Steps between C-alpha positions, in 0.01 A plus 500: 500500500702240310320214662163640401615532138621143515167385633312691233729344235427149629123574464556633152690179403228286646222685316711472185518127544127471542445722194733274296289196590178680421626622163675184388324204666147407372450271802565788741230706316262203530563485875435869535174469309373203687599668831308816417182297409530282803552789742222712346264198517596422857467860618179582312299176518628318815526580863839346578646519842823688543686177523344371179582821320864485624529152382370588159738796467798290622405228257485735201825678605686167536412389149620839356810492715591157377443611146750785558749250644440270201570784256825586691611131478416489127688819426811399702491146360481640139796727580709230666417226244428650153534164339259212575577329829298231665585645841388850387177353375446315834557831698246679281252215520530477876439875533202473276378200705510715819266754329272216379475358858420836645241568230330168564497573873354851425215340302432252778498779766286716276246226455489423871447869582268605215318191369131546588236420238244722658748797495593418145131517398481839675799624306347382172174658596681830575655519164181395318301768676757773474588559133757777581693256732481230238629748234773608733592132565521426127709808432736409779533145356600641166755739666628210708549288185686787337717545809588130521569437133659827380795501729851525365701190417853493620641370175330771290601783726873441507493301827615165374477182687859429408627857547859490593 
């Protein structure tokens, strides 16, 4: 029984780490919103093979996973080096660079899998002919904007970058 509690605790800690990133990292919220729109578009408007869908999922998850690792490196670096340090800055920049590279790769993979002018015109036609769908899309964009830009800031919520 003790091992199962330990396992459950490890999942709780992992979900708490993800929740921290979602609450305090704007870029993580951007990745989530983009992932939701890409996946809905791919599933609703495209006929991707299983392999293409798996590639799309893995691509999105890798970007978000690197964002979580980037956040962990930032938090640990701020704790270990509360004063300015060129090495601390280099560590944070390198971690951010990893996220940037994976994001660029995700865009390239998305374009390769989803770029089709004829399909794009069909999607535009779908929304121009279906006002409820267009309205739903616009409302979702407003909600996505609110979700992305109304997150908590670490400094304002007592989680300081130089917290000792």
